[in-house]
Backbone as ProteinMPNN parsed JSONL, in Angstrom:
{"seq_chain_A": "MSEDRITKYAEAVLAVASAEGGGLEVEDELFRFARAVEGSDDLRRTLSDSKIPAARRQQIIEDLIGGQATPATTAVISMIVAAGRGGDIQRIADEVVALGAASRAKAVAEVYSVIELTEDQQARLATSLQSATGKEVEIKVIIDESVMGGLLVQIEDEVIDGTVRTRLKQLREAF", "coords_chain_A": {"N_chain_A": [[-7.338, -18.951, 8.282], [-4.211, -20.555, 8.416], [-1.117, -19.237, 9.741], [1.085, -20.154, 8.344], [0.014, -20.778, 5.857], [-0.849, -18.246, 5.063], [1.639, -17.026, 4.806], [2.67, -18.541, 2.679], [0.926, -17.775, 0.584], [1.605, -15.058, 0.497], [4.296, -15.21, -0.258], [3.96, -16.304, -2.798], [2.612, -14.209, -4.06], [4.621, -12.246, -4.006], [6.476, -13.504, -5.653], [5.131, -13.533, -8.12], [4.836, -10.77, -8.478], [7.507, -9.986, -8.618], [8.334, -11.368, -10.906], [6.856, -10.016, -12.777], [8.062, -7.617, -12.671], [7.301, -5.481, -11.063], [7.41, -5.276, -8.228], [7.399, -3.527, -5.83], [5.331, -1.786, -6.503], [3.131, -3.522, -6.777], [3.007, -4.49, -4.155], [2.323, -2.106, -2.793], [-0.134, -1.384, -4.024], [-1.685, -3.654, -3.441], [-1.687, -3.505, -0.659], [-3.106, -1.088, -0.283], [-5.563, -1.781, -1.459], [-6.363, -3.843, 0.255], [-6.786, -2.384, 2.584], [-8.933, -0.833, 1.796], [-10.86, -2.809, 1.483], [-11.008, -3.646, 4.104], [-12.26, -1.45, 5.194], [-14.85, -1.657, 4.274], [-17.604, -3.344, 4.999], [-19.524, -4.616, 3.376], [-18.141, -5.127, 0.967], [-16.072, -6.776, 1.911], [-17.561, -8.987, 2.836], [-18.72, -9.812, 0.409], [-16.483, -10.513, -1.193], [-15.547, -12.682, 0.205], [-17.564, -14.51, 0.191], [-18.495, -17.677, -0.38], [-20.69, -18.579, -1.73], [-21.089, -16.951, -3.85], [-20.201, -17.177, -7.159], [-16.8, -17.818, -8.15], [-15.967, -16.602, -10.535], [-17.689, -14.414, -10.694], [-16.917, -12.949, -8.415], [-14.328, -12.36, -9.189], [-14.878, -10.717, -11.358], [-15.952, -8.567, -10.026], [-13.671, -7.596, -8.779], [-12.2, -6.82, -11.039], [-13.928, -4.82, -12.005], [-13.729, -2.983, -9.92], [-10.951, -2.289, -9.639], [-9.69, -2.531, -12.075], [-7.732, -1.022, -14.524], [-7.035, 0.978, -12.757], [-5.151, -0.13, -11.162], [-2.065, -1.952, -11.52], [-1.782, -4.5, -14.057], [-0.626, -6.793, -12.949], [-1.164, -6.558, -10.194], [-3.961, -6.612, -10.218], [-4.326, -9.202, -11.218], [-3.177, -10.725, -9.148], [-4.826, -10.118, -6.928], [-7.24, -11.033, -7.92], [-6.617, -13.761, -8.165], [-6.331, -14.466, -5.438], [-8.912, -13.988, -4.479], [-10.404, -15.718, -6.13], [-9.479, -18.13, -5.196], [-10.849, -18.373, -2.913], [-10.038, -16.908, -0.749], [-10.653, -14.321, -0.091], [-11.508, -13.215, 2.319], [-9.205, -13.21, 3.751], [-7.584, -11.297, 2.747], [-6.485, -8.959, 3.864], [-4.69, -9.909, 5.812], [-2.984, -11.371, 4.166], [-2.003, -9.31, 2.519], [-0.685, -7.734, 4.451], [1.328, -9.505, 5.189], [2.664, -9.777, 2.756], [3.705, -7.179, 2.47], [5.337, -7.085, 4.763], [7.175, -9.211, 4.27], [8.268, -8.308, 1.862], [9.442, -5.868, 2.66], [11.263, -6.856, 4.531], [12.939, -8.283, 2.852], [14.207, -6.217, 1.678], [15.569, -5.241, 3.764], [14.227, -3.454, 5.508], [12.066, -1.766, 7.84], [8.523, -1.69, 8.268], [6.356, 1.02, 8.425], [3.191, 1.704, 9.376], [1.157, 4.302, 8.673], [-1.349, 6.224, 9.86], [-3.536, 8.593, 8.691], [-5.576, 11.49, 8.183], [-5.447, 12.674, 5.769], [-3.825, 12.284, 2.557], [-0.315, 11.884, 2.539], [2.307, 13.955, 1.336], [5.059, 13.206, -0.893], [7.368, 14.395, 0.087], [6.685, 14.83, 2.811], [6.379, 12.158, 3.594], [9.006, 11.268, 3.222], [10.411, 12.846, 5.094], [9.212, 11.933, 7.452], [9.953, 9.233, 7.358], [12.722, 9.516, 7.645], [12.858, 10.577, 10.256], [11.736, 8.451, 11.703], [13.592, 6.503, 11.12], [15.815, 7.509, 12.45], [14.895, 7.265, 15.055], [14.486, 4.497, 15.341], [16.696, 3.214, 14.318], [16.627, 1.742, 12.044], [16.122, 1.339, 8.509], [13.194, 2.694, 7.085], [10.065, 1.953, 5.643], [7.325, 3.629, 4.452], [3.843, 3.238, 4.759], [0.923, 4.605, 3.959], [-2.225, 5.013, 5.418], [-5.385, 6.056, 4.867], [-7.493, 7.442, 7.167], [-10.294, 8.653, 8.398], [-11.179, 8.861, 11.0], [-9.063, 9.621, 12.51], [-8.916, 12.365, 12.6], [-6.978, 14.406, 12.655], [-3.431, 15.007, 12.714], [-1.135, 12.233, 13.259], [-1.034, 8.653, 13.411], [1.257, 6.245, 14.078], [2.395, 3.046, 13.418], [4.944, 0.916, 13.962], [6.513, -1.98, 13.694], [6.289, -3.323, 16.857], [5.732, -1.002, 18.095], [3.79, 1.877, 18.858], [3.007, 5.107, 17.932], [1.171, 7.694, 18.865], [-0.117, 10.5, 17.744], [-2.537, 11.735, 17.329], [-5.388, 13.863, 16.789], [-7.774, 12.834, 17.649], [-7.02, 11.172, 19.85], [-5.891, 13.067, 21.542], [-8.128, 14.672, 22.11], [-9.66, 12.789, 23.479], [-8.036, 12.378, 25.714], [-8.231, 14.918, 26.875], [-10.968, 14.963, 27.518], [-11.024, 12.944, 29.456], [-9.46, 14.111, 31.401], [-10.985, 16.119, 32.427]], "CA_chain_A": [[-6.252, -19.565, 7.562], [-3.016, -20.627, 9.252], [-0.049, -18.285, 9.417], [1.93, -20.771, 7.33], [-0.661, -20.625, 4.565], [-0.783, -16.809, 4.751], [3.007, -16.787, 4.332], [2.811, -19.144, 1.346], [0.246, -16.883, -0.358], [2.409, -13.84, 0.382], [5.481, -15.543, -1.051], [3.511, -16.454, -4.189], [2.337, -12.86, -4.557], [5.909, -11.598, -4.249], [7.089, -14.146, -6.816], [4.427, -13.016, -9.3], [5.178, -9.348, -8.603], [8.902, -9.921, -9.057], [8.381, -11.831, -12.297], [6.254, -8.961, -13.602], [8.929, -6.45, -12.581], [6.679, -4.369, -10.34], [7.24, -5.73, -6.854], [6.984, -2.478, -4.897], [4.028, -1.257, -6.916], [2.124, -4.528, -6.418], [2.894, -4.449, -2.689], [1.606, -0.893, -2.402], [-1.525, -1.457, -4.486], [-2.358, -4.695, -2.67], [-1.865, -2.936, 0.681], [-4.197, -0.108, -0.343], [-6.811, -2.502, -1.722], [-6.735, -4.551, 1.487], [-7.316, -1.397, 3.531], [-10.265, -0.465, 1.295], [-11.736, -3.936, 1.828], [-11.17, -3.583, 5.558], [-13.178, -0.366, 5.504], [-16.177, -1.883, 3.703], [-18.165, -4.638, 5.402], [-20.197, -5.238, 2.232], [-17.132, -5.64, 0.037], [-15.398, -7.903, 2.581], [-18.479, -10.13, 2.801], [-18.881, -10.243, -0.987], [-15.266, -11.166, -1.673], [-15.3, -13.932, 0.927], [-18.773, -15.329, 0.146], [-18.297, -18.83, -1.272], [-21.913, -18.799, -2.505], [-20.951, -16.167, -5.075], [-19.214, -17.864, -8.002], [-15.477, -17.192, -8.223], [-15.913, -15.741, -11.722], [-18.393, -13.167, -10.362], [-16.054, -12.21, -7.483], [-13.218, -11.848, -9.994], [-15.404, -9.601, -12.147], [-16.07, -7.441, -9.096], [-12.303, -7.064, -8.647], [-11.889, -6.129, -12.302], [-14.734, -3.601, -12.056], [-13.254, -2.054, -8.899], [-9.582, -1.788, -9.771], [-9.184, -2.62, -13.448], [-7.376, 0.279, -15.07], [-6.474, 1.822, -11.704], [-4.016, -0.868, -10.62], [-1.305, -2.651, -12.556], [-2.342, -5.815, -14.382], [-0.101, -7.789, -11.995], [-1.924, -6.427, -8.945], [-5.315, -7.102, -10.488], [-4.244, -10.66, -11.333], [-2.892, -11.28, -7.816], [-6.035, -9.998, -6.106], [-8.204, -11.944, -8.535], [-6.212, -15.119, -7.782], [-6.632, -14.642, -4.017], [-10.37, -14.049, -4.342], [-10.873, -16.948, -6.795], [-9.092, -19.257, -4.353], [-11.698, -18.377, -1.723], [-9.286, -16.287, 0.345], [-10.984, -12.9, -0.025], [-11.591, -12.813, 3.718], [-7.846, -13.141, 4.306], [-6.795, -10.39, 1.906], [-5.712, -8.023, 4.687], [-3.562, -10.639, 6.405], [-2.052, -11.689, 3.076], [-1.356, -8.048, 2.138], [0.256, -7.363, 5.513], [2.48, -10.408, 5.099], [3.39, -9.393, 1.539], [4.458, -5.961, 2.792], [6.387, -7.43, 5.73], [8.21, -10.003, 3.595], [8.93, -7.443, 0.887], [10.299, -4.935, 3.393], [12.362, -7.634, 5.113], [13.881, -8.611, 1.772], [14.95, -4.982, 1.398], [16.156, -4.869, 5.065], [13.535, -2.27, 6.007], [10.901, -1.944, 8.699], [7.332, -1.06, 7.697], [5.602, 1.9, 9.312], [1.831, 2.008, 8.932], [0.873, 5.671, 9.102], [-2.763, 6.553, 9.72], [-3.686, 10.034, 8.527], [-6.853, 11.856, 7.589], [-5.152, 13.091, 4.397], [-2.652, 11.661, 1.927], [0.921, 12.613, 2.798], [3.119, 14.203, 0.144], [6.315, 12.44, -0.915], [8.295, 15.083, 0.987], [6.276, 14.519, 4.175], [6.717, 10.759, 3.841], [10.466, 11.162, 3.323], [10.814, 13.418, 6.392], [8.749, 11.013, 8.495], [10.82, 8.049, 7.286], [14.014, 9.898, 8.224], [12.671, 10.678, 11.712], [11.54, 7.103, 12.252], [14.873, 5.799, 10.999], [16.644, 7.989, 13.56], [14.353, 6.736, 16.304], [14.542, 3.027, 15.418], [17.969, 2.691, 13.84], [16.362, 0.91, 10.875], [15.493, 2.014, 7.378], [11.748, 2.568, 7.244], [9.197, 2.084, 4.481], [6.056, 4.221, 4.899], [2.584, 2.842, 4.122], [-0.084, 5.532, 4.458], [-3.607, 4.532, 5.453], [-6.299, 7.18, 5.09], [-8.448, 7.085, 8.218], [-10.936, 9.901, 8.797], [-11.396, 8.907, 12.448], [-7.871, 10.23, 13.108], [-9.318, 13.771, 12.714], [-5.81, 15.249, 12.412], [-2.235, 14.387, 13.273], [-0.77, 10.923, 12.725], [-0.821, 7.483, 14.249], [2.271, 5.452, 13.398], [2.696, 1.742, 13.999], [6.145, 0.353, 13.367], [6.744, -3.22, 14.44], [5.41, -3.389, 18.031], [5.677, 0.346, 18.661], [2.729, 2.749, 18.37], [3.189, 6.517, 18.252], [-0.151, 8.262, 18.616], [-0.168, 11.956, 17.788], [-3.78, 12.095, 16.651], [-6.326, 14.77, 17.439], [-8.752, 11.964, 18.326], [-6.485, 10.754, 21.147], [-5.742, 14.257, 22.393], [-9.468, 15.022, 22.596], [-10.02, 11.767, 24.472], [-7.276, 12.671, 26.925], [-8.828, 16.108, 27.476], [-12.247, 14.57, 28.133], [-10.732, 12.158, 30.656], [-8.833, 14.979, 32.393], [-11.99, 17.021, 32.999]], "C_chain_A": [[-5.015, -19.506, 8.458], [-1.98, -19.612, 8.799], [0.861, -18.829, 8.326], [1.317, -20.6, 5.943], [-0.663, -19.157, 4.117], [0.595, -16.496, 4.17], [3.209, -17.361, 2.939], [2.12, -18.288, 0.276], [1.076, -15.626, -0.582], [3.654, -14.088, -0.464], [5.118, -15.701, -2.531], [3.229, -15.093, -4.817], [3.645, -12.151, -4.895], [6.614, -12.198, -5.467], [6.451, -13.641, -8.108], [4.828, -11.562, -9.545], [6.604, -9.183, -9.124], [9.035, -10.321, -10.529], [7.831, -10.777, -13.251], [7.072, -7.673, -13.57], [8.346, -5.267, -11.847], [6.43, -4.684, -8.89], [6.733, -4.679, -5.895], [5.602, -1.94, -5.228], [2.907, -2.235, -6.552], [1.925, -4.545, -4.913], [2.021, -3.276, -2.264], [0.133, -0.966, -2.802], [-2.311, -2.518, -3.721], [-2.648, -4.201, -1.256], [-3.048, -1.969, 0.696], [-5.552, -0.79, -0.586], [-7.293, -3.205, -0.453], [-7.324, -3.586, 2.513], [-8.704, -0.935, 3.096], [-11.268, -1.559, 1.642], [-12.03, -3.921, 3.324], [-12.207, -2.531, 5.951], [-14.592, -0.554, 4.98], [-16.678, -3.281, 4.06], [-18.801, -5.367, 4.221], [-19.189, -5.855, 1.266], [-16.422, -6.853, 0.642], [-16.275, -9.151, 2.536], [-18.609, -10.687, 1.39], [-17.666, -11.022, -1.463], [-14.975, -12.491, -0.983], [-16.493, -14.887, 0.903], [-18.615, -16.452, -0.88], [-19.546, -19.157, -2.088], [-21.912, -18.002, -3.807], [-19.882, -16.847, -5.915], [-17.903, -17.076, -8.103], [-15.381, -16.23, -9.398], [-16.585, -14.393, -11.438], [-17.549, -12.316, -9.414], [-14.854, -11.614, -8.225], [-13.661, -10.656, -10.841], [-15.562, -8.365, -11.272], [-14.708, -6.779, -8.91], [-11.945, -6.257, -9.889], [-12.649, -4.808, -12.39], [-14.204, -2.544, -11.08], [-11.894, -1.447, -9.218], [-8.994, -1.885, -11.164], [-8.918, -1.241, -14.007], [-6.782, 1.227, -14.043], [-5.24, 1.174, -11.078], [-3.281, -1.545, -11.777], [-1.981, -3.984, -12.863], [-1.862, -6.903, -13.407], [-0.876, -7.743, -10.687], [-3.332, -6.968, -9.126], [-5.323, -8.625, -10.556], [-4.02, -11.318, -9.975], [-4.144, -11.252, -6.953], [-7.111, -10.944, -6.63], [-7.902, -13.398, -8.146], [-6.591, -15.419, -6.327], [-8.127, -14.833, -3.817], [-10.919, -15.339, -4.959], [-10.559, -18.182, -5.96], [-9.91, -19.303, -3.06], [-11.033, -17.736, -0.517], [-9.544, -14.787, 0.453], [-11.06, -12.377, 1.396], [-10.232, -12.662, 4.378], [-6.986, -12.108, 3.596], [-5.957, -9.428, 2.735], [-4.495, -8.726, 5.287], [-2.517, -10.984, 5.343], [-1.293, -10.42, 2.67], [-0.328, -7.623, 3.182], [1.509, -8.225, 5.463], [3.311, -10.107, 3.855], [4.272, -8.177, 1.83], [5.608, -6.281, 3.745], [7.52, -8.22, 5.08], [8.988, -9.159, 2.592], [9.891, -6.476, 1.566], [11.496, -5.672, 3.992], [13.398, -7.979, 4.05], [14.723, -7.395, 1.38], [15.616, -4.448, 2.664], [15.552, -3.568, 5.604], [12.421, -2.691, 6.96], [9.734, -1.211, 8.046], [6.65, -0.221, 8.773], [4.241, 2.144, 8.688], [1.467, 3.353, 9.531], [-0.579, 5.974, 8.805], [-2.898, 8.072, 9.732], [-5.048, 10.31, 7.907], [-6.676, 12.296, 6.128], [-3.95, 12.311, 3.871], [-1.43, 12.521, 2.238], [1.685, 12.803, 1.488], [4.373, 13.335, 0.216], [7.325, 13.059, 0.036], [7.962, 14.776, 2.446], [6.624, 13.075, 4.531], [8.213, 10.576, 4.023], [10.955, 11.702, 4.669], [10.408, 12.505, 7.54], [9.626, 9.766, 8.523], [12.182, 8.329, 7.908], [13.925, 9.977, 9.742], [12.528, 9.3, 12.346], [12.824, 6.279, 12.171], [15.803, 6.221, 12.133], [16.195, 7.385, 14.884], [14.554, 5.226, 16.455], [15.892, 2.447, 15.035], [17.816, 1.781, 12.63], [15.851, 1.782, 9.74], [14.002, 1.709, 7.435], [11.044, 2.801, 5.915], [7.833, 2.534, 4.983], [4.896, 3.67, 4.074], [1.491, 3.709, 4.744], [-1.469, 4.909, 4.336], [-4.489, 5.738, 5.772], [-7.386, 6.718, 6.052], [-9.051, 8.382, 8.756], [-11.179, 9.995, 10.294], [-10.202, 9.513, 13.185], [-8.141, 11.709, 13.426], [-8.188, 14.747, 12.388], [-4.617, 14.594, 13.081], [-1.988, 13.026, 12.631], [-0.754, 9.873, 13.822], [0.134, 6.599, 13.46], [2.462, 4.145, 14.156], [3.872, 1.173, 13.234], [6.58, -0.793, 14.269], [5.795, -3.241, 15.632], [5.206, -2.033, 18.698], [4.542, 1.142, 18.032], [3.014, 4.162, 18.863], [1.893, 7.207, 17.866], [-0.127, 9.767, 18.828], [-1.428, 12.472, 17.133], [-4.618, 13.068, 17.479], [-7.354, 13.947, 18.226], [-8.276, 11.585, 19.721], [-6.321, 11.944, 22.082], [-7.088, 14.718, 22.943], [-9.935, 14.047, 23.666], [-9.306, 12.034, 25.787], [-7.822, 13.9, 27.638], [-10.142, 15.781, 28.173], [-12.019, 13.821, 29.433], [-10.153, 13.023, 31.773], [-9.866, 15.88, 33.088], [-13.221, 16.297, 33.321]], "O_chain_A": [[-4.802, -18.525, 9.17], [-1.961, -19.184, 7.645], [1.353, -18.077, 7.484], [2.021, -20.312, 4.975], [-0.499, -18.866, 2.933], [0.708, -15.79, 3.167], [3.854, -16.731, 2.102], [2.663, -18.096, -0.811], [1.235, -15.178, -1.718], [4.018, -13.256, -1.294], [5.874, -15.284, -3.409], [3.571, -14.857, -5.976], [3.761, -11.527, -5.949], [7.273, -11.483, -6.221], [7.152, -13.355, -9.078], [5.123, -11.171, -10.674], [6.866, -8.333, -9.975], [9.762, -9.686, -11.293], [8.283, -10.659, -14.39], [6.816, -6.748, -14.341], [8.844, -4.15, -11.989], [5.354, -4.395, -8.367], [5.737, -4.904, -5.208], [4.8, -1.672, -4.334], [1.853, -1.819, -6.072], [0.79, -4.608, -4.441], [1.093, -3.436, -1.471], [-0.745, -0.643, -2.003], [-3.477, -2.305, -3.388], [-3.726, -4.449, -0.717], [-3.893, -2.03, 1.59], [-6.56, -0.415, 0.013], [-8.479, -3.169, -0.125], [-8.259, -3.939, 3.232], [-9.56, -0.673, 3.941], [-12.394, -1.269, 2.046], [-13.161, -4.156, 3.749], [-12.94, -2.705, 6.925], [-15.452, 0.296, 5.211], [-16.229, -4.276, 3.49], [-18.644, -6.579, 4.073], [-19.373, -6.982, 0.805], [-16.199, -7.848, -0.048], [-15.794, -10.243, 2.235], [-18.609, -11.903, 1.198], [-17.809, -12.082, -2.074], [-14.245, -13.327, -1.515], [-16.447, -15.951, 1.52], [-18.603, -16.211, -2.087], [-19.471, -19.933, -3.041], [-22.637, -18.327, -4.746], [-18.77, -17.072, -5.436], [-17.898, -15.845, -8.135], [-14.783, -15.161, -9.278], [-16.107, -13.353, -11.89], [-17.469, -11.099, -9.581], [-14.421, -10.501, -7.927], [-12.907, -9.7, -11.019], [-15.333, -7.244, -11.726], [-14.604, -5.553, -8.886], [-11.442, -5.138, -9.788], [-12.087, -3.792, -12.8], [-14.228, -1.351, -11.381], [-11.702, -0.238, -9.086], [-7.903, -1.371, -11.409], [-9.794, -0.377, -13.965], [-6.097, 2.182, -14.409], [-4.384, 1.866, -10.526], [-3.822, -1.687, -12.873], [-2.68, -4.534, -12.012], [-2.612, -7.824, -13.084], [-1.208, -8.789, -10.129], [-3.834, -7.701, -8.274], [-6.223, -9.267, -10.015], [-4.613, -12.358, -9.685], [-4.486, -12.25, -6.319], [-7.812, -11.583, -5.846], [-8.812, -14.167, -7.838], [-7.107, -16.495, -6.024], [-8.558, -15.723, -3.084], [-11.798, -15.979, -4.382], [-11.291, -19.17, -6.012], [-9.691, -20.17, -2.213], [-11.428, -17.996, 0.619], [-8.734, -14.061, 1.029], [-10.715, -11.224, 1.654], [-10.119, -12.057, 5.444], [-5.777, -12.052, 3.822], [-4.831, -9.11, 2.353], [-3.39, -8.183, 5.265], [-1.315, -10.899, 5.594], [-0.075, -10.456, 2.497], [0.774, -7.2, 2.834], [2.619, -7.733, 5.671], [4.539, -10.177, 3.902], [5.45, -8.159, 1.474], [6.726, -5.801, 3.555], [8.693, -7.93, 5.313], [10.208, -9.275, 2.481], [11.018, -6.286, 1.108], [12.618, -5.164, 3.962], [14.598, -7.967, 4.321], [15.812, -7.533, 0.822], [16.163, -3.346, 2.662], [16.269, -2.695, 6.092], [11.908, -3.808, 6.897], [9.937, -0.219, 7.346], [6.401, -0.691, 9.883], [4.141, 2.719, 7.605], [1.47, 3.522, 10.751], [-0.998, 5.984, 7.647], [-2.44, 8.745, 10.654], [-5.602, 9.471, 7.197], [-7.63, 12.291, 5.35], [-3.166, 11.754, 4.639], [-1.507, 13.749, 2.204], [1.703, 11.914, 0.637], [4.702, 12.795, 1.273], [8.06, 12.343, 0.716], [8.863, 14.49, 3.236], [7.103, 12.798, 5.631], [8.645, 9.811, 4.885], [11.811, 11.092, 5.31], [11.167, 12.322, 8.492], [10.001, 9.295, 9.596], [12.734, 7.484, 8.614], [14.817, 9.497, 10.441], [13.119, 9.017, 13.388], [13.104, 5.461, 13.047], [16.498, 5.386, 12.712], [17.019, 7.037, 15.73], [14.767, 4.733, 17.563], [16.202, 1.31, 15.39], [18.774, 1.118, 12.231], [15.231, 2.821, 9.965], [13.598, 0.602, 7.789], [11.378, 3.718, 5.166], [7.247, 1.885, 5.849], [4.956, 3.638, 2.845], [1.173, 3.56, 5.924], [-1.835, 4.356, 3.299], [-4.348, 6.359, 6.826], [-8.098, 5.746, 5.797], [-8.39, 9.121, 9.486], [-11.367, 11.094, 10.816], [-10.316, 9.878, 14.355], [-7.638, 12.231, 14.421], [-8.459, 15.835, 11.879], [-4.784, 13.716, 13.928], [-2.562, 12.707, 11.589], [-0.499, 10.163, 14.991], [-0.141, 6.244, 12.314], [2.665, 4.136, 15.37], [3.809, 0.972, 12.021], [6.957, -0.605, 15.426], [4.582, -3.181, 15.43], [4.573, -1.943, 19.75], [4.347, 1.095, 16.817], [3.233, 4.387, 20.053], [1.554, 7.296, 16.686], [-0.118, 10.244, 19.962], [-1.416, 13.507, 16.467], [-4.552, 13.082, 18.708], [-7.749, 14.323, 19.329], [-9.046, 11.667, 20.679], [-6.585, 11.838, 23.28], [-7.183, 15.111, 24.106], [-10.544, 14.455, 24.655], [-9.907, 11.928, 26.856], [-7.875, 13.931, 28.868], [-10.404, 16.258, 29.277], [-12.739, 14.035, 30.408], [-10.327, 12.716, 32.952], [-9.64, 16.342, 34.206], [-14.178, 16.896, 33.813]]}, "name": "protein", "num_of_chains": 1, "seq": "MSEDRITKYAEAVLAVASAEGGGLEVEDELFRFARAVEGSDDLRRTLSDSKIPAARRQQIIEDLIGGQATPATTAVISMIVAAGRGGDIQRIADEVVALGAASRAKAVAEVYSVIELTEDQQARLATSLQSATGKEVEIKVIIDESVMGGLLVQIEDEVIDGTVRTRLKQLREAF"}
């Protein structure tokens, strides 16, 4: 799908989220759902398979997140999947987060961690990143067991890799 179309979907998602009064929550839930889809080849294939009727793909969404996500998020994801854009959910989610953060004059930091970060840890990290970049920062945590420990932070075009995985790789290369 073209970048222009991705942007149009993202703008529509933000409009729905805003109308429902839960913009940040929808952004966060959509971001997390997209990362879950990214981590599951079977789910990604199922949601993007045009041979599976749209109603069935929508039911899969309801079964997966119904009751765990806001009704607005469930409706947005269902709309994307019904429109045959399940394969683009990650790109749409990333654009939703970027547009939402831009509207709030913030940069988005994707933080890869093996564990969920507490609100305090996220706040301290946001403060550190704000000092480093000169911009207000919105943290999006992605649970990634391959990190092994530490954090990997991507903010705009900058990557800060403090993961155990990378340190072990560097040790192996040094010896």
